[in-house]
Backbone as numpy.savetxt, mean C-alpha at the origin, in Angstrom:
# Nx Ny Nz CAx CAy CAz Cx Cy Cz
25.80 -3.19 18.85 26.51 -2.47 18.21 25.14 -1.09 17.99
26.27 0.07 18.14 25.35 1.43 18.08 24.61 1.66 16.78
23.60 1.82 16.71 22.89 2.70 15.32 22.50 4.20 15.57
22.65 4.69 14.15 22.20 5.78 13.63 21.47 5.77 12.80
20.83 7.23 13.31 19.22 7.57 12.23 19.82 8.22 10.90
19.46 8.28 9.64 19.60 8.40 8.79 18.35 8.74 7.86
18.08 10.26 7.70 17.00 11.21 6.68 17.18 11.47 5.71
17.17 10.66 4.87 17.28 11.34 3.49 16.71 11.94 2.81
17.13 12.93 1.93 15.76 13.79 1.49 14.48 13.68 0.61
15.25 12.81 -0.45 13.79 12.23 -1.41 14.06 10.89 -1.53
13.07 10.40 -2.53 13.02 8.79 -2.71 14.24 8.39 -3.31
15.32 9.24 -3.99 15.90 8.66 -5.04 17.09 8.19 -3.73
17.43 9.43 -3.26 18.41 9.31 -2.12 18.21 8.75 -0.98
16.58 7.82 -0.47 16.63 6.98 0.05 16.73 5.36 -0.56
16.40 5.60 -1.41 16.59 4.07 -2.23 17.83 3.57 -2.87
19.01 4.83 -2.71 20.53 4.81 -2.70 20.99 4.41 -1.74
20.35 4.44 -0.10 20.62 3.90 0.96 20.05 2.85 1.08
18.54 2.79 0.88 18.09 1.24 1.75 17.11 0.30 0.75
17.56 0.62 -0.77 17.16 0.19 -1.94 17.34 -1.49 -2.01
18.50 -1.56 -2.06 18.79 -2.86 -1.86 18.27 -3.68 -1.25
18.37 -3.07 0.58 17.93 -3.85 1.37 16.57 -4.24 1.50
15.79 -3.33 0.99 14.47 -3.21 0.50 14.36 -4.54 -0.48
14.86 -4.64 -1.49 14.34 -5.51 -2.45 14.75 -6.77 -2.29
16.00 -6.99 -1.29 15.97 -8.42 -1.07 14.80 -9.44 -0.22
13.83 -8.17 0.56 12.31 -9.01 0.51 11.57 -8.05 -0.32
11.47 -7.96 -1.70 10.55 -7.40 -2.18 9.09 -7.90 -2.54
8.59 -8.43 -1.62 7.20 -8.97 -1.56 6.72 -8.36 -0.62
7.57 -8.81 0.76 7.24 -8.22 2.26 7.44 -6.77 2.18
8.40 -6.10 1.41 8.59 -4.20 1.07 7.87 -3.98 0.16
6.35 -4.73 -0.17 5.72 -4.13 -1.52 5.52 -2.88 -1.00
5.11 -2.46 -0.01 4.42 -1.28 0.09 4.89 0.14 0.31
6.42 -0.18 0.87 7.27 0.74 0.69 8.25 0.78 -0.35
8.18 -0.18 -1.26 8.85 0.38 -2.59 8.00 1.20 -3.29
6.65 0.34 -3.49 5.77 0.89 -4.52 5.00 2.90 -3.77
5.37 2.57 -2.61 5.14 4.07 -2.37 6.47 4.83 -2.99
7.85 4.27 -2.43 8.85 5.01 -3.24 8.88 5.48 -4.71
8.36 4.34 -4.90 8.51 4.29 -6.60 6.84 5.32 -7.48
6.29 5.43 -6.60 5.31 6.55 -7.18 5.62 7.73 -6.51
6.65 8.06 -5.65 7.40 9.41 -5.77 8.40 9.45 -6.61
9.14 8.54 -7.17 9.96 9.03 -8.35 9.35 9.47 -9.64
8.13 8.65 -9.69 7.08 8.71 -10.74 6.67 10.54 -11.19
6.29 10.48 -9.81 5.84 12.23 -9.27 5.87 12.77 -8.21
6.99 13.39 -7.95 7.43 14.07 -6.78 6.46 14.74 -6.01
6.37 15.33 -4.59 5.43 15.62 -4.40 5.41 17.49 -4.79
4.28 18.03 -4.65 3.79 19.31 -5.36 4.04 20.53 -4.14
4.60 21.45 -4.61 5.15 22.69 -3.46 4.01 22.67 -2.69
2.75 22.14 -2.79 1.99 22.09 -1.44 2.01 21.18 -0.65
2.42 20.59 -1.00 2.29 18.85 -0.15 3.54 18.64 0.72
3.05 17.83 1.94 4.20 17.80 3.05 5.18 16.84 2.55
6.35 17.39 2.97 7.51 16.37 2.25 7.56 15.20 2.72
7.83 14.08 2.03 7.76 12.44 2.65 8.88 12.68 3.96
8.49 11.67 5.14 9.30 11.16 5.88 10.25 10.05 5.39
11.13 10.09 5.27 12.20 8.98 5.07 13.35 8.58 5.88
12.90 7.85 6.92 13.83 7.60 8.09 14.20 5.55 7.85
15.74 5.58 8.07 16.63 4.16 8.05 17.16 4.10 9.23
17.01 2.95 10.16 18.13 3.12 11.58 19.19 1.83 10.48
20.52 2.16 10.83 21.79 1.66 10.18 22.65 1.62 10.85
23.72 0.13 10.71 24.48 -0.09 11.85 25.57 0.45 11.64
27.12 0.23 12.22 28.04 1.02 12.36 28.81 0.50 11.05
28.28 -0.70 10.42 28.92 -1.19 9.49 28.24 -0.26 8.01
27.05 0.20 8.43 26.77 1.26 7.07 25.43 0.19 6.76
25.09 -1.01 7.82 23.95 -1.65 6.99 22.37 -1.52 7.49
21.72 -0.82 6.72 20.24 -0.84 6.87 19.82 -1.96 7.96
18.95 -1.28 8.81 18.36 -2.61 9.80 17.30 -2.19 10.45
16.39 -1.67 9.28 14.89 -1.16 9.43 14.72 0.53 9.37
13.53 0.87 8.48 12.78 1.73 7.85 11.62 2.17 8.01
11.52 3.37 8.03 10.09 4.02 8.03 9.90 5.17 6.98
8.44 4.74 6.34 8.24 5.84 5.09 6.84 6.59 5.52
6.62 7.73 5.42 5.72 8.36 5.40 5.15 9.42 4.46
4.33 9.23 3.94 3.91 10.39 2.31 2.69 10.88 3.17
1.45 10.05 3.34 0.71 10.76 3.85 0.85 11.32 5.13
-0.22 12.38 5.33 0.52 13.33 6.37 0.50 12.79 7.85
-0.58 11.84 8.03 -0.28 10.88 9.87 -0.61 9.50 9.67
0.06 8.95 8.46 0.03 7.09 8.61 1.55 7.16 8.06
2.53 6.32 8.55 3.52 5.85 8.43 3.54 4.13 8.35
4.57 3.75 7.20 4.47 2.05 7.17 5.96 2.01 7.44
6.29 0.97 8.40 7.02 0.01 8.59 7.68 -1.10 7.78
9.38 -1.20 7.79 9.66 -1.63 7.24 10.24 -3.26 8.08
10.41 -4.57 7.69 11.00 -5.54 8.30 12.04 -5.08 9.20
12.34 -5.44 10.42 13.45 -4.92 11.24 14.15 -6.24 11.28
16.28 -5.80 11.33 16.62 -6.80 11.68 17.64 -6.65 12.98
17.25 -5.69 13.26 18.02 -5.31 15.18 16.69 -4.51 15.58
16.15 -5.57 16.83 15.27 -4.92 17.59 15.67 -3.32 18.04
17.05 -3.08 18.33 17.43 -1.86 18.69 16.78 -0.63 17.53
16.62 -1.22 16.55 15.71 0.03 15.51 14.62 0.36 15.59
13.75 -0.40 16.41 12.39 0.55 17.01 12.42 1.27 17.98
13.24 1.59 18.72 13.46 2.69 20.07 13.95 3.80 18.92
14.94 3.59 18.09 15.35 4.92 17.15 14.45 4.93 16.36
13.59 4.47 15.86 12.80 5.01 14.48 11.37 5.28 15.22
10.77 4.95 16.80 9.59 5.25 17.12 10.17 6.55 17.51
10.60 6.82 18.57 11.24 8.04 19.20 11.31 9.54 17.89
11.97 9.15 16.71 11.98 10.03 15.70 10.85 10.31 14.90
10.17 9.03 14.39 8.71 9.31 13.76 7.66 10.55 15.02
7.78 9.86 16.17 6.89 10.69 17.19 7.46 12.18 17.17
8.43 12.11 16.96 9.15 13.70 17.54 8.57 14.45 16.06
8.85 13.60 14.73 8.41 14.46 13.43 7.12 14.82 13.18
6.32 13.43 13.71 4.68 13.56 13.43 4.02 13.59 14.55
3.91 14.44 15.56 2.80 14.54 16.85 1.52 14.36 16.53
1.42 14.54 14.88 -0.40 14.12 15.02 -0.69 12.61 14.24
0.56 11.98 14.49 0.47 10.92 13.86 -1.23 9.94 14.28
-1.48 9.53 13.18 -3.03 8.36 13.86 -2.64 7.07 13.31
-1.68 6.68 12.66 -1.65 5.20 12.65 -0.53 4.83 11.62
-0.08 3.56 12.24 0.86 2.78 11.43 0.80 1.63 10.90
1.40 1.46 9.93 1.17 0.09 9.28 2.43 -0.55 8.91
2.69 -1.85 9.29 3.85 -2.97 9.44 4.02 -4.44 9.68
4.95 -4.77 9.92 4.74 -6.43 9.55 4.48 -6.76 11.13
3.64 -8.15 11.19 3.18 -8.36 12.60 4.42 -9.16 13.35
4.41 -8.22 14.44 5.61 -8.52 15.55 6.66 -7.61 15.50
7.02 -6.66 14.59 7.47 -5.68 14.83 6.13 -4.35 14.61
5.52 -4.28 14.07 4.27 -3.53 14.09 3.79 -2.70 15.54
3.69 -3.89 16.41 3.28 -3.30 18.12 4.19 -2.96 18.44
5.67 -3.43 18.90 6.64 -2.88 19.60 6.68 -1.17 19.01
6.66 -1.02 17.59 6.87 0.45 17.20 5.58 0.95 17.49
4.60 0.73 17.67 3.44 1.60 18.12 3.47 1.94 19.69
4.00 0.87 20.39 3.98 0.85 21.96 4.91 2.46 22.23
6.19 2.18 21.19 7.04 3.32 21.86 6.67 4.40 21.50
5.96 4.95 20.15 5.06 6.07 19.67 4.20 6.45 20.70
3.47 4.91 20.95 2.32 5.75 22.20 2.94 6.55 23.51
3.96 5.81 23.83 4.24 6.31 25.19 5.08 7.70 24.97
5.88 8.15 23.67 6.18 9.28 23.58 5.42 10.31 23.52
4.31 10.11 22.60 2.87 10.88 22.47 1.57 11.16 23.58
2.37 9.96 24.61 1.29 10.03 25.39 -0.54 9.78 24.76
-0.56 9.00 23.76 -1.60 8.35 23.54 -1.84 7.10 23.58
-2.83 6.38 23.56 -2.80 4.89 23.85 -2.69 4.46 22.13
-2.42 3.21 21.76 -2.21 2.31 20.61 -3.09 1.08 20.68
-3.76 1.10 19.94 -4.31 -0.26 19.64 -4.54 -0.78 18.27
-4.71 -2.12 18.01 -4.70 -2.51 16.99 -5.94 -1.93 15.98
-5.80 -1.57 14.78 -6.78 -1.46 14.30 -7.01 -2.28 12.94
-6.13 -2.99 12.24 -7.05 -4.01 11.30 -5.68 -5.19 11.17
-5.99 -6.28 10.69 -4.86 -7.10 10.50 -4.78 -7.57 9.18
-3.97 -7.46 8.25 -4.04 -7.45 6.79 -2.97 -8.78 6.31
-3.13 -8.66 4.88 -2.48 -10.09 4.66 -1.50 -9.63 3.18
-0.39 -9.70 3.26 0.17 -9.29 1.89 0.40 -10.57 1.02
-0.12 -10.85 -0.15 -0.04 -11.86 -1.06 0.83 -11.27 -2.41
1.53 -11.93 -3.19 2.03 -12.25 -4.41 1.58 -13.08 -5.40
1.31 -12.86 -6.52 1.17 -13.68 -7.61 2.32 -13.51 -8.52
2.47 -14.97 -9.05 3.76 -15.07 -10.09 2.76 -15.50 -11.69
1.38 -16.11 -11.65 0.86 -16.14 -12.45 -0.64 -16.64 -12.42
-1.27 -15.64 -13.32 -3.08 -15.73 -13.52 -3.81 -16.88 -13.23
-4.30 -17.73 -12.27 -5.34 -18.96 -12.49 -6.52 -18.11 -13.12
-7.08 -18.57 -14.11 -8.05 -17.85 -14.95 -9.38 -18.22 -13.83
-10.17 -17.17 -13.51 -11.38 -17.05 -12.71 -12.67 -18.03 -13.66
-13.58 -18.37 -12.55 -14.43 -18.77 -13.29 -15.14 -17.89 -14.22
-16.01 -18.18 -15.90 -16.45 -16.79 -16.32 -17.42 -16.39 -15.90
-17.43 -15.13 -16.27 -18.20 -13.93 -15.99 -18.77 -13.29 -17.22
-19.86 -13.03 -17.44 -20.28 -12.08 -18.56 -19.43 -10.73 -18.41
-18.74 -10.18 -19.39 -18.42 -9.00 -19.40 -16.98 -9.00 -19.83
-16.29 -7.87 -19.60 -14.97 -7.38 -20.04 -14.19 -6.51 -19.51
-12.70 -6.74 -19.33 -12.18 -5.84 -18.17 -11.58 -4.56 -19.66
-11.87 -3.21 -19.25 -11.11 -2.48 -20.06 -10.43 -1.03 -18.88
-9.51 -0.17 -19.84 -9.15 0.69 -18.52 -9.88 2.05 -18.91
-9.95 2.44 -17.50 -10.61 3.84 -17.49 -9.85 4.55 -17.93
-10.51 5.69 -18.14 -10.33 7.12 -18.84 -10.51 8.26 -18.29
-10.53 9.32 -18.43 -10.77 10.61 -17.58 -12.24 10.83 -18.21
-12.92 10.08 -19.68 -14.51 10.26 -19.21 -15.09 9.36 -17.98
-14.69 8.36 -17.77 -14.83 7.93 -16.49 -14.60 8.16 -15.11
-14.38 9.79 -15.15 -13.52 10.07 -14.15 -14.54 10.71 -12.61
-15.97 10.98 -13.24 -16.99 11.26 -11.59 -17.25 9.92 -11.49
-17.36 8.37 -12.11 -17.85 7.16 -11.43 -16.38 6.40 -10.97
-14.98 6.88 -11.16 -14.28 6.61 -10.53 -14.07 7.20 -9.31
-13.95 8.86 -9.10 -13.93 8.72 -7.52 -15.41 8.87 -6.89
-16.02 8.85 -7.38 -17.45 7.89 -6.70 -17.30 6.98 -6.23
-16.72 5.78 -6.84 -16.37 4.42 -6.43 -15.23 4.55 -5.45
-13.96 5.44 -5.41 -12.68 5.07 -4.70 -13.47 6.33 -3.41
-14.06 7.20 -3.69 -14.84 7.62 -1.92 -15.76 6.59 -1.56
-16.39 5.52 -2.15 -17.07 5.09 -1.50 -16.38 3.55 -0.94
-15.09 2.99 -1.43 -14.47 2.21 -1.07 -14.01 2.67 0.51
-13.07 4.06 0.20 -12.53 4.74 1.52 -13.66 4.86 2.88
-15.40 4.94 2.59 -16.00 4.87 3.81 -16.19 3.82 4.09
-16.12 2.50 3.30 -15.89 1.39 3.58 -14.85 0.95 4.58
-13.70 1.38 3.91 -12.44 0.61 5.26 -12.17 1.88 6.15
-12.20 2.87 6.12 -12.46 3.53 7.32 -14.04 3.30 8.41
-14.82 2.88 7.82 -15.78 2.13 8.73 -15.12 0.76 9.43
-14.29 -0.15 8.54 -13.72 -1.09 9.06 -12.98 -1.16 9.76
-12.26 -0.31 9.81 -10.93 0.63 10.61 -11.01 1.40 11.82
-11.98 2.25 11.62 -12.53 2.99 12.48 -11.10 4.14 12.32
-10.50 4.31 11.24 -9.43 5.34 11.22 -9.23 6.03 9.85
-9.24 7.26 9.67 -8.92 8.20 8.98 -7.66 8.08 8.30
-6.89 8.03 7.32 -5.20 8.09 7.01 -5.31 9.85 6.63
-6.75 10.78 6.72 -6.15 12.32 6.97 -6.21 12.69 5.40
-6.53 14.13 5.34 -6.10 14.55 3.83 -5.01 14.41 3.38
-5.09 13.93 2.28 -4.09 13.17 0.61 -4.43 14.59 -0.52
-3.20 15.47 -0.08 -3.98 16.39 -1.33 -3.48 16.37 -2.63
-2.44 15.41 -2.70 -2.01 14.94 -4.05 -3.05 13.61 -4.70
-3.85 13.06 -3.94 -4.48 12.16 -4.44 -4.97 12.11 -6.02
-6.09 13.28 -5.88 -6.91 13.23 -7.16 -6.12 13.33 -8.60
-4.77 14.17 -8.35 -4.01 14.49 -8.99 -3.27 13.07 -9.39
-3.10 12.55 -9.02 -2.11 11.07 -9.27 -3.54 10.05 -9.95
-4.49 10.02 -9.43 -5.58 9.38 -10.13 -6.12 9.74 -11.65
-6.17 11.12 -11.67 -6.00 11.66 -12.99 -5.30 11.56 -13.84
-4.05 11.65 -13.67 -2.67 10.88 -14.29 -2.90 9.51 -14.59
-3.39 8.49 -13.86 -3.47 7.15 -14.17 -4.66 7.08 -15.59
-5.38 7.72 -15.11 -6.52 7.98 -15.92 -6.59 8.20 -17.40
-5.42 9.53 -16.98 -4.49 9.67 -18.78 -3.58 8.79 -19.34
-3.65 7.78 -18.72 -2.38 6.84 -18.57 -1.08 6.61 -18.85
-1.09 8.07 -17.62 0.85 8.39 -17.69 1.15 8.01 -16.11
2.38 7.35 -16.58 2.92 6.70 -15.40 2.42 4.97 -15.34
3.01 4.89 -14.01 2.28 3.25 -13.84 0.83 3.44 -13.31
0.33 3.92 -12.79 -1.20 3.68 -12.23 -2.11 3.18 -12.85
-3.19 2.57 -13.09 -3.83 2.25 -13.88 -4.85 2.09 -13.26
-6.69 2.33 -13.40 -7.36 1.91 -13.14 -8.29 1.10 -14.29
-8.94 -0.12 -13.75 -9.07 -1.41 -14.58 -10.95 -1.00 -14.34
-11.93 -1.05 -15.24 -13.17 -1.77 -14.60 -13.37 -2.77 -15.70
-14.56 -3.39 -14.59 -15.02 -4.36 -15.52 -16.74 -3.98 -16.14
-16.88 -4.57 -17.43 -18.12 -3.90 -17.98 -18.68 -5.16 -17.79
-20.29 -4.51 -17.80 -21.37 -5.81 -17.69 -22.42 -5.22 -18.05
-23.10 -4.29 -19.34 -23.67 -3.35 -19.59 -23.52 -2.76 -18.73
-22.22 -1.91 -18.74 -21.70 -0.90 -17.82 -20.80 -1.22 -16.84
-20.28 -0.01 -16.02 -19.35 -0.68 -15.22 -19.77 -1.54 -13.76
-19.09 -2.62 -13.51 -20.11 -3.22 -12.37 -18.92 -3.47 -11.21
-17.48 -3.25 -11.50 -16.47 -3.72 -10.86 -15.12 -2.75 -10.91
-14.24 -2.29 -10.25 -13.19 -1.34 -10.08 -11.84 -2.17 -9.52
-10.73 -2.04 -10.21 -9.75 -2.42 -9.65 -8.24 -1.23 -10.47
-7.77 -1.06 -9.01 -6.76 -0.09 -9.30 -5.70 -0.33 -9.07
-4.36 -0.10 -9.68 -3.20 -0.67 -10.38 -2.17 0.51 -9.73
-1.17 0.46 -8.85 -0.19 1.42 -8.53 1.03 1.00 -7.64
1.87 2.08 -6.98 2.74 1.26 -6.56 3.89 0.39 -7.28
4.67 0.93 -8.34 5.72 0.22 -8.76 6.80 -0.36 -7.96
7.16 -1.31 -7.89 8.00 -2.08 -7.11 9.56 -2.65 -8.33
10.74 -2.70 -7.83 11.75 -2.99 -9.00 11.28 -4.07 -9.70
10.59 -5.03 -9.72 9.88 -6.22 -10.41 8.45 -6.25 -10.28
7.49 -5.81 -9.38 6.21 -5.67 -9.16 5.28 -4.40 -9.34
4.04 -4.37 -8.84 3.30 -3.50 -8.44 2.39 -3.64 -7.64
1.53 -2.92 -7.09 0.86 -3.44 -6.00 -1.02 -3.13 -6.95
-1.86 -4.24 -6.51 -3.24 -4.27 -6.79 -4.06 -3.98 -5.69
-4.61 -2.61 -6.17 -5.83 -2.10 -5.42 -5.91 -0.58 -5.30
-7.06 0.04 -4.61 -7.78 -0.69 -4.23 -8.97 -1.47 -5.12
-9.58 -2.80 -4.83 -11.01 -3.15 -5.30 -12.40 -3.06 -4.88
-12.95 -2.76 -6.10 -14.36 -1.84 -5.14 -15.37 -2.65 -6.36
-16.10 -3.28 -5.83 -17.52 -3.69 -6.49 -18.76 -3.03 -5.59
-19.58 -2.36 -6.61 -21.23 -1.52 -5.88 -21.94 -2.90 -5.12
-22.82 -2.51 -4.14 -23.12 -3.76 -3.23 -24.18 -4.49 -4.10
-24.60 -3.80 -4.90 -25.84 -4.35 -5.69 -25.78 -5.46 -6.73
-24.08 -5.71 -7.11 -23.95 -6.62 -7.95 -22.67 -7.38 -7.46
-22.67 -7.63 -5.99 -21.53 -8.31 -5.60 -22.18 -9.59 -5.14
-21.20 -10.57 -5.45 -21.36 -11.67 -5.44 -21.56 -12.65 -6.76
-21.22 -11.95 -7.75 -21.34 -12.75 -9.33 -19.84 -12.73 -9.79
-18.41 -12.56 -9.35 -17.15 -12.98 -10.15 -16.79 -11.51 -10.22
-17.54 -10.57 -10.17 -17.05 -9.43 -11.51 -15.75 -8.82 -10.71
-15.01 -9.02 -9.48 -14.13 -8.47 -8.75 -12.91 -9.45 -9.06
-13.06 -10.88 -8.53 -12.21 -11.61 -9.39 -12.03 -11.62 -10.85
-12.60 -11.29 -12.06 -12.56 -11.76 -13.15 -11.55 -10.04 -13.25
-12.09 -8.85 -12.58 -11.56 -7.80 -12.96 -9.85 -7.86 -12.18
-9.49 -8.03 -11.11 -8.45 -8.32 -10.77 -7.70 -9.34 -11.42
-8.12 -10.32 -11.84 -7.45 -11.42 -12.84 -7.06 -10.60 -13.85
-7.82 -9.80 -14.70 -7.42 -9.16 -15.84 -6.24 -7.92 -15.51
-6.41 -7.23 -14.22 -5.74 -6.48 -14.07 -3.99 -6.75 -14.18
-4.10 -7.97 -12.86 -3.01 -8.69 -12.78 -2.12 -9.29 -14.00
-3.12 -10.02 -14.94 -2.39 -10.22 -16.27 -1.78 -9.30 -16.58
-2.30 -8.19 -16.98 -1.78 -7.04 -17.56 -0.73 -6.66 -17.58
-0.63 -6.61 -15.98 0.71 -6.20 -16.03 1.87 -7.34 -15.94
1.74 -8.43 -15.71 2.57 -9.77 -16.18 3.13 -9.29 -17.66
1.93 -9.45 -18.07 2.33 -8.72 -19.77 3.20 -8.16 -20.25
2.86 -6.96 -19.34 3.87 -5.35 -18.97 5.36 -5.84 -18.97
5.60 -7.04 -18.47 6.72 -7.88 -18.23 7.14 -7.67 -16.60
5.89 -6.93 -15.76 6.09 -7.36 -14.26 6.42 -8.77 -13.95
7.56 -9.19 -12.80 7.86 -10.58 -12.31 6.29 -11.05 -11.60
6.10 -10.04 -10.57 4.82 -10.18 -9.54 3.81 -9.07 -9.84
2.66 -9.35 -9.41 1.71 -8.39 -8.53 1.74 -9.00 -7.01
1.36 -7.68 -6.72 0.89 -7.64 -4.79 -0.20 -7.41 -4.58
-0.75 -7.87 -3.54 -2.23 -6.91 -3.22 -2.15 -7.36 -1.17
-3.24 -6.81 -1.07 -3.48 -6.97 0.53 -4.87 -7.08 0.92
-5.11 -7.98 1.79 -6.41 -8.40 1.96 -6.31 -7.96 3.80
-8.11 -7.75 3.85 -7.84 -7.98 5.50 -8.28 -9.82 5.99
-7.66 -9.72 6.87 -7.37 -10.79 7.11 -8.92 -11.66 7.96
-9.38 -10.97 8.43 -11.24 -11.06 8.81 -12.24 -11.08 7.80
-11.61 -10.87 6.75 -12.82 -11.01 5.38 -12.21 -12.48 4.61
-13.04 -13.71 5.06 -12.52 -15.26 4.58 -12.78 -14.85 2.95
-13.83 -13.93 2.52 -14.01 -14.45 1.23 -12.95 -13.89 0.07
-12.56 -12.56 0.75 -11.49 -11.97 -0.46 -10.06 -12.59 -0.10
-9.95 -13.14 0.87 -8.95 -14.27 0.81 -8.95 -15.46 -0.16
-10.06 -15.59 -0.12 -10.36 -17.04 -1.05 -10.44 -16.86 -2.39
-11.14 -15.69 -2.78 -10.99 -15.41 -3.91 -9.77 -14.97 -4.66
-8.96 -14.65 -4.09 -7.81 -13.86 -4.96 -6.86 -15.21 -4.63
-6.51 -15.88 -3.26 -5.86 -17.30 -3.77 -6.54 -18.03 -5.12
-7.49 -17.78 -4.75 -8.39 -18.90 -5.95 -7.62 -18.58 -7.57
-6.94 -17.08 -7.64 -6.40 -16.35 -9.23 -5.15 -16.58 -8.86
-4.50 -17.27 -7.86 -3.11 -17.42 -8.22 -2.18 -16.59 -6.85
-2.97 -15.95 -6.18 -2.34 -15.08 -5.21 -1.93 -15.92 -3.85
-0.69 -15.73 -3.19 -0.02 -16.58 -2.51 0.28 -15.92 -1.00
0.08 -16.01 0.00 0.13 -15.14 1.47 1.67 -14.80 1.17
2.05 -14.06 1.83 3.54 -13.90 2.01 3.51 -13.40 3.32
2.86 -12.32 4.24 3.08 -11.81 5.22 2.41 -11.23 5.88
1.80 -11.37 7.36 1.10 -10.91 8.06 1.26 -9.07 8.30
0.21 -8.84 8.10 0.49 -6.50 8.42 -0.24 -6.69 9.36
-0.19 -5.31 10.08 -0.92 -4.63 11.21 -0.73 -3.59 11.27
-2.01 -2.94 11.50 -2.33 -1.86 11.54 -2.40 -0.93 12.90
-1.70 -0.33 13.24 -2.09 -0.01 15.09 -2.56 1.88 14.44
-3.43 1.89 15.55 -3.91 3.37 15.33 -3.60 4.14 16.95
-3.52 4.81 16.74 -3.49 5.95 18.42 -4.81 6.66 18.29
-4.85 6.75 19.51 -6.52 7.41 20.28 -6.16 8.91 19.57
């Protein structure tokens, strides 16, 4: 059955086309749905690149695959219901974003998309990082640790950005790829520090801040937890587990059905501690990087 490509102009139009299809697998699509939810809350500023929003649609009008790109050089692939969607999406994404550095998508579908893009761009693709998506329905209380959770405010701005920068340095070191500049990032974090919209930053306090947990990317019934960062000198004390548990519970208390997060498959510690507080594995995700 022949497929066609649809390119809605904004998040609202894209959700009108693909929202129901994405929502049928909300946990698997939590990253894409969270990106779209954030776009609805805060559309791109005039000096930001417009998002790339593409869906492969069959002759009956059913969506069978989708790609979203908001960062300048990084795209996210959905689940795929028709293998022919891969070639269609790869060709259009490569033509629209010749400077693409990476794609993220479900294991089994991310690799063929990456290979199709690599063939068009003439640049090899390699596996950069394997991740796992998790879903939480109810928090299991972690072991008690000293301190308490609190929401960060603009008074914490300097520390929050210092720790977010440190987290990104570690992430780039681990995956060996930078997502490129994101001109709207500071503004989005500051809105969260002012408690505007759904984004929040939680801090765990024990004679001062010792761990950070972000919350962003609302989906129809949930929201994503992350990044999670604890400075090296105070790791291994349970602060991250306590902070993630508190942030997750706060979102459930606000009426969310789920919270989601992603871990590095190669990090057994993170996978264990999040499962210990109630997170269940849903789907393996791969990042593919272009030379």
